[in-house]
C-alpha positions in Angstrom: -18.0 -27.8 3.5 -21.4 -26.9 2.2 -21.8 -23.5 0.6 -24.4 -22.3 3.1 -22.4 -23.4 6.1 -19.2 -21.9 4.6 -20.9 -18.6 3.9 -22.3 -18.4 7.4 -18.9 -19.0 8.9 -17.2 -16.4 6.6 -19.8 -13.7 7.3 -19.5 -14.3 11.1 -15.8 -13.6 10.7 -16.7 -10.2 9.2 -19.2 -9.5 12.0 -22.1 -9.5 9.6 -25.4 -10.7 11.1 -26.6 -14.0 9.7 -30.2 -12.8 9.8 -29.6 -9.5 8.0 -30.6 -8.5 4.5 -27.1 -8.7 3.2 -26.6 -12.3 4.4 -30.0 -13.3 2.9 -29.3 -11.7 -0.4 -25.8 -13.1 -0.6 -27.1 -16.6 0.1 -29.8 -16.2 -2.6 -27.2 -14.9 -5.1 -25.0 -18.0 -4.5 -28.1 -20.3 -4.9 -28.8 -18.8 -8.3 -25.1 -19.0 -9.3 -25.0 -22.7 -8.5 -28.3 -23.4 -10.2 -27.1 -21.6 -13.4 -23.6 -23.1 -13.1 -25.1 -26.5 -13.8 -26.1 -25.3 -17.3 -23.5 -22.7 -18.2 -19.9 -22.2 -17.1 -20.1 -19.3 -14.7 -17.3 -20.6 -12.4 -14.9 -23.4 -12.9 -16.2 -25.2 -9.8 -19.1 -24.8 -7.5 -17.7 -26.0 -4.2 -17.3 -23.6 -1.4 -13.5 -23.8 -1.3 -13.5 -22.5 -4.9 -16.2 -19.8 -4.3 -14.9 -18.6 -0.9 -12.0 -16.5 -2.3 -14.3 -14.7 -4.7 -17.0 -14.1 -2.1 -14.5 -13.0 0.6 -12.9 -10.5 -1.8 -16.3 -9.0 -2.6 -17.4 -8.8 1.0 -14.1 -7.3 2.0 -14.0 -4.7 -0.7 -17.6 -3.8 -0.1 -16.5 -2.5 3.4 -14.3 0.0 1.6 -17.0 1.4 -0.6 -18.1 5.0 -0.1 -21.6 5.3 1.4 -24.6 6.9 -0.3 -25.9 6.9 -3.8 -23.3 6.3 -6.4 -23.4 5.3 -10.1 -21.1 2.4 -10.8 -20.0 0.8 -14.0 -18.5 -2.8 -13.8 -16.8 -4.1 -16.9 -16.6 -7.8 -17.9 -19.0 -8.7 -15.0 -19.0 -12.5 -15.7 -20.7 -14.3 -12.8 -21.1 -11.1 -10.8 -17.9 -11.1 -8.8 -17.5 -8.5 -7.2 -20.2 -6.2 -8.7 -23.3 -8.0 -7.3 -21.7 -8.3 -3.9 -20.8 -4.6 -3.9 -24.4 -3.9 -4.7 -25.7 -6.1 -2.0 -23.8 -4.3 0.7 -24.4 -0.8 -0.8 -28.1 -0.5 -1.6 -27.7 3.1 -2.8 -25.5 1.9 -5.8 -26.9 2.5 -9.3 -25.1 -0.4 -11.0 -24.5 -1.0 -14.7 -22.7 -4.1 -15.8 -21.1 -4.7 -19.2 -20.8 -8.4 -20.2 -20.3 -9.4 -23.8 -21.1 -13.1 -23.4 -24.9 -13.5 -23.8 -25.4 -16.4 -21.4 -23.6 -14.7 -18.6 -25.4 -11.4 -19.3 -28.7 -13.4 -19.0 -27.6 -14.7 -15.6 -26.7 -11.2 -14.4 -30.1 -9.9 -15.5 -31.9 -12.8 -13.7 -29.8 -12.4 -10.6 -30.6 -8.6 -10.5 -34.3 -9.3 -10.9 -34.4 -12.2 -8.3 -32.5 -10.1 -5.8 -34.9 -7.1 -6.2 -32.3 -4.7 -7.6 -34.3 -1.9 -9.2 -31.3 0.3 -10.1 -29.3 -2.3 -12.1 -28.8 -2.5 -15.8 -27.0 -5.2 -17.8 -25.5 -4.4 -21.2 -24.8 -7.5 -23.3 -22.1 -6.1 -25.5 -18.4 -5.3 -25.7 -17.1 -2.2 -23.8 -16.1 -0.3 -26.9 -19.5 -0.8 -28.5 -21.3 0.2 -25.3 -19.3 3.4 -25.0 -19.9 4.3 -28.6 -23.6 3.5 -28.5 -24.7 6.3 -26.3 -23.6 7.1 -22.7 -22.8 10.6 -24.1 -21.8 12.9 -21.3 -22.6 10.4 -18.6 -20.3 10.3 -15.6 -19.8 7.3 -13.3 -18.8 7.7 -9.7 -17.0 4.4 -9.7 -15.7 2.1 -12.5 -14.5 -1.4 -11.7 -13.0 -4.4 -13.5 -11.7 -7.9 -12.6 -10.3 -10.9 -14.5 -9.9 -8.8 -17.6 -7.1 -6.5 -18.9 -8.2 -3.2 -20.3 -6.3 -1.7 -23.2 -4.8 1.8 -23.0 -7.5 2.9 -25.5 -10.3 1.5 -23.4 -9.0 3.2 -20.3 -8.7 6.5 -22.2 -12.3 6.1 -23.3 -13.4 5.5 -19.8 -11.6 8.6 -18.6 -14.0 10.6 -20.8 -16.8 9.4 -18.5 -14.9 10.1 -15.3 -15.4 13.1 -13.0 -13.0 14.6 -10.6 -14.0 12.2 -7.9 -14.5 9.1 -10.0 -12.7 6.0 -8.5 -11.3 3.3 -10.7 -11.4 0.0 -8.9 -9.0 -2.5 -10.4 -8.9 -6.0 -9.1 -5.7 -7.7 -10.2 -2.9 -10.1 -9.5 0.8 -9.4 -9.4 0.6 -7.3 -12.5 -1.8 -4.4 -13.1 -4.9 -5.3 -15.3 -4.1 -2.8 -18.0 -2.4 -3.7 -21.3 -0.2 -0.6 -21.2 0.6 0.1 -17.6 1.8 3.6 -18.4 -1.8 4.5 -19.3 -2.6 4.5 -15.6 -0.4 7.5 -15.0 -2.2 9.5 -17.8 -4.8 11.4 -15.8 -5.2 8.9 -13.0 -3.7 9.0 -9.5 -3.2 5.9 -7.3 -5.1 6.4 -4.0 -4.4 3.0 -2.5 -3.3 -0.5 -3.4 -4.4 -3.2 -0.9 -3.7 -6.9 -0.8 -6.9 -8.9 -0.4 -6.7 -10.5 3.0 -5.9 -14.2 3.0 -4.2 -14.1 -0.4 -0.6 -13.7 -1.7 -1.2 -12.3 -5.1 -4.7 -10.7 -5.2 -4.9 -6.9 -5.1 -7.4 -4.1 -5.2 -5.9 -0.9 -6.5 -8.1 2.2 -6.4 -7.2 5.1 -8.7 -8.9 8.5 -8.7 -9.8 10.1 -12.1 -9.9 13.7 -13.2 -12.3 15.4 -15.5 -11.2 15.1 -19.1 -10.0 18.2 -20.7 -9.5 18.5 -24.5 
């Protein structure tokens, strides 16, 4: 199935209008991804059957996202799944993406510009370097990661930038995406853990942070 046809069919299943802004932006994002994928390895394959689970997960989780303006940090953003899709469906999001691989960071910057995202920044560096460089007392309302495993030290550093209502969005398989799972219980509380519809081993677990106290 062609990507455009597959996307239209999937969005119809979610009840999302084919002529709406979200559908248009999502289609444009996938066009850019396929164009860049011919030159750099953004995804292993560009056929719809390979892209659909990634797109579906993003669209599904976007429906769970709190409304209104929120600052969001996505770590290891890669090809933009799910961060760009979350941003498409939540225009009030002020998104920052950390991606250490230069070519993928360049794609993310291009995609943000082409999609007209004014409140999006891409940081082409490792997470530890980014956190050392200067967020200071910055707090994010939401922090997400997918297809990477955070160390306990990285999670502890992120907690320094979490407020009482910060949500940690962890996309993972059968095992949690943290090197030391016990680190999740240190100052974080599990709000919900949901299996991604249509999958057997893909999960979204949302934790709530608490303001760091020394």
